[in-house]
N, C-alpha and C positions, 0 to 999 in steps of 0.2 A: 398819751395825747389823743384826742378824738380825731378820727379820720377826716382829712380835709375834704370839703365839698368841691364840686367841679369848678365853681367860680373862683374858689380860693386857689386852686391849681392854676387857673388861667391867669389870675393876677400875679401869682408868683412867677410864672413863665414870662409874662410881659415884662416884669421888673428885671428879670435876669437878662432877657434879650436886649433891653435898653442899655444895660451896663457891659454886657460881654456876650460871648457865645454860650450856648447851652447844649450839653450832651445828654444822651439818655441816661448814662450812669449817674449824673448829678440829680436828674429827675427821679430816677428809681430809688436813689438813696434817701431822697426827701420824702417821697410819697409811697414807696413800695408798690408801684404800679407797673404793669406790663408795657412793652414797647408799643403794643397795639393801642393802649390807652394814651400813651405819650403822643403817638402819631395823630390820634383822633383829636387830642387837645390842641395840637399845633395846626393841623390842616383842616380838621372838621369844625373847629371853633374859631381860633384866631384868624385864619385865612378866610374861611367860608363866611363867617358872621361879620367880621370887621375889616376884611380886605387888608390884613396886616402884611407889610412888606417883608416877608420872611424868605430867606434863602438858606442853602445848606452847603457846608464846606468841611472837608476832613472829619466827617462824622458828627459835626455840630451844627446847630441852627443859629441864625443871627438875623438882626434887623438890618436891612439895607438902608433904611432911613431911621437914624437914632432919635429923630424928633417925633416919631410916630407916637400918638397917644390913643388909648381906648376912649371911645365916647362915653360921656356920663349920661345917666338916665335918672330923671327925678320922678318919683312916684308919689303923688299927693296922698295924704293920710287916708282920706275916704276911699281912694282907689285901692290902697294897700289893704285896708280893712275888708273891702269887697272881695279882693282876691283871696284873702285868708278865709273868708266865709265860704267862698266857692270851693276851695280846696277841702274844707271840712265836709261840705255837702256831698262832694264826689267820692268821699272815702268809702261809702257803702257800695259804690259801683266799681270797686277795684277789679282789675282784669277785664275792663270793658273799654271801648273806644273813648268814651267821655272822660274817664279817669286818665287814660293815656294822653289825651290831648291836653288836659289841664296840667299834667306833670311836665309835658314838653314846654308849655307856656312858662312854667316856673323856672325850668332849666334855662330857657332863653333869657328870661329876665335876670336870672342869677349871673349869667355871663356878661351882662351889660352894666353891672353896678360899679365896676372899677374899684372894688374893694371897700366901698363905702357902706357904713351901717345905716339902715333906714330906721329911725327912731330907736336905735340901739340893738336891733337884731337883724339877722341876715334873711334875705328872701328865701334862700335855700333851706332855712330852718322851718319854714312854714309848712313844709310837706309832712311834718312829723306827727302832728296831733290836732284833732279838732277840740277846741276848748268849749266848756259848758258856760263860761262867763258870757253874759249878754254882750253882743258886739258893740253896743253903744257905750257900755262901761269899758270895754276893751279900747274903744276909740278915745275915751276920756283919759285913760292911762297913757296911751301913746301920745296924745296931744300935750299932756302935762309933762311928759319927758322932754318934748321939744321946747315947750315954753318955760321949762324949769320952774314949775309951780307945784306946791304940795297938794296931796290928795288925802281924803279921808276914806278909809276902807272899812267895811264890815267883814272881818276875817275870822275863819274857823281854824284855829291853830291845831296842827297835828300833835304837837308835844303835850299841850294842856287839854286837848279835846274840848276847848271852849271857844265861843264866839266873842270877839272883842272889837271895839271901835278904835282904830288907830290912825294917827296922822303919819304919813309917809312922804318922804322926798323921793320920787321915782327916778331911778337912774338908768336902768337897763332891762330890756326884755330878752330872755334867752331860752333856748330849748335844751332840755336834758332828759334823756331816757324817755322820750316820747311825751314829755310834759312841758308846759310853758311856765316860766317863772319870772317874777319881777324882783330885781335886786334894787333895794332902796333903803334909805336911812329911816329907821323906825324910832319915833320919838318916845315910844313906850319903853323900848329896850336901850335907847341911846347908842345904837350901833347899826351897822348895815346888816340887813337880813334878807332872806330869800322867801318870797311869797308865791305859793302855787296858785296860778290863776283860777283853777277849778275850786279853790277854797275861798275865793272872794265872792261875797254875796251882793255887794253893791259898792259903787264908787261915787264919791262926791268931789267935784273940783273946787279949788279955792283960788283966791287971788294972791296967795302968799308965795312970794318969790323965794328961791333958795340959790345959794352959790355952791355948785357942785365941785368937790375935790376928789370925786370918784375916779380911781385909777383902774380902768377896766382890765388891762393886761395883768396888773398885779393881783387883782381880785380873782381873776380866772386863770391863775397860774397853772401851767401845764401839769405840774406834779400833784395838784389836788385830785382827790378821788371822789367824784360825786358832788353832792350839794353842800356837804359840810365843809366849811372853810376854817382857816386859822389853826389847823392841827399840825403838829410837828411832822416834818418830812423824814421818812425812814427808808433805809435800803432793805428790800424784801427779796428773798430768794424762794423760788417755787419750782417744784417738779410737776410737769404735766405729761400725762400719758401721750406717747408719740402718736398714737392713732387718733387722738382727740385734739391735737394742737390747733389745727385749722379752724375747727368749730369753736373752741373756747376763746381763741384770740382773734376771731374774725372782726371784732369791733375795735381792736387795738393793734393794727398791723405794724406800727413802728414804736409803740410805747415800751414793749418788753425787749430786753437785750438777751440774746441767747448766749449761754455760758458753756454748756456741754450737752451731749446727747448720746443715747445708745438706742438699741432696738425697742426698748420698753418705755424710756422716759427722756424728756427734754428738760434741761434745767434753764430757768430764766431768772433775770434780775430786773427789778424795777424800783425806782425811787418814787415814793408816793406817801400820801397821808393815810395812816393805818386807822381808818374810821370803822364804825359799825357797818357802813355800806360796803367797805372793802372786805370785811370779815364775812358778811353775808354772801358776797360775790364768790369768795373762795368756797364757803360751805355749800353753795348751790350746785357745785360740781362733784360733791360727795367724794368718792375714792379716786376720782380722776385728777385731782390736784392735791399736792402735798406741800405744806410749808416747810422749808428747810431752816430759814431764819427770818426774823429775829425770834429769840426764845419767848419773848413776851407774847407775840402773836400765836405761837404754837401753844402756849399755856391757855390763851383765851379760847382757842379752838377745842382743846381738851375739855375745858370747863363747859363749853356749849354742848359738846357731844355727850358729856357725862350727864348733863341735865336731861337731854333727850332720852338717854338710856334709862335713867331713873324713872321717868314717866312710863316707860314701856315695861319695866320690870316689876312694877307694883302689882 
């Protein structure tokens, strides 16, 4: 599971406090964060930003007013696109006051969304990547998601390495691995596909309405690994060098379940889709990660390593 953003933690805390008391142990189990972060989310965000009526008793926090609600904030599409563009422009000024100020603005806006998706993606995701797609075309996609109207895109497919014109029902914009993608129904493939925004050359809006049956939670199931969807979920066991665990799993603090450990290795278990993306992720850590099971994945890794060896032994 991808690490939760700050605003996702705030919304989760808010919902817990409305229903019951909340302890640090519950928070830590959910997000694998320190007490310092927990305290900052409670007092530095909910209380400081929203004047949330929070009190503490017997080690747990609770709302003194169960009717309290976080305020909603509406961001018009043009303003959202402008914010996105500004974040992209400040990327080259990282580690400077202007970048820091922009990041703080995004964090504050993230805290005020009350869990709502803006045109299908979170404000917090905007920090990740500057897109090369013309912002007017980006705006066309976003507007068409809201109005539920098909678009025509000129798209360069990664798999076929060809440009094609496609009609797409745009469902959802999302960030993954520092790239932005559009999930939408592709009329050419008669299926929901993911389109990298940096591979879209142009966008044309239509007046063709569509009825969306898109189930976002199902499509972005926690057990999927990466972009590829619809692959069988399998149980995978891995050994990771003890000295490298924190670095290798830094992006997956709660997704891997620890099984055993010794001074040299820590064994983990994960249920996920064993895709090429997952295979490449394992191989990227060379001798620091060992697959224990399933046998099919071990065999795939052996085949890949054998191909590499053959190339170097010629």
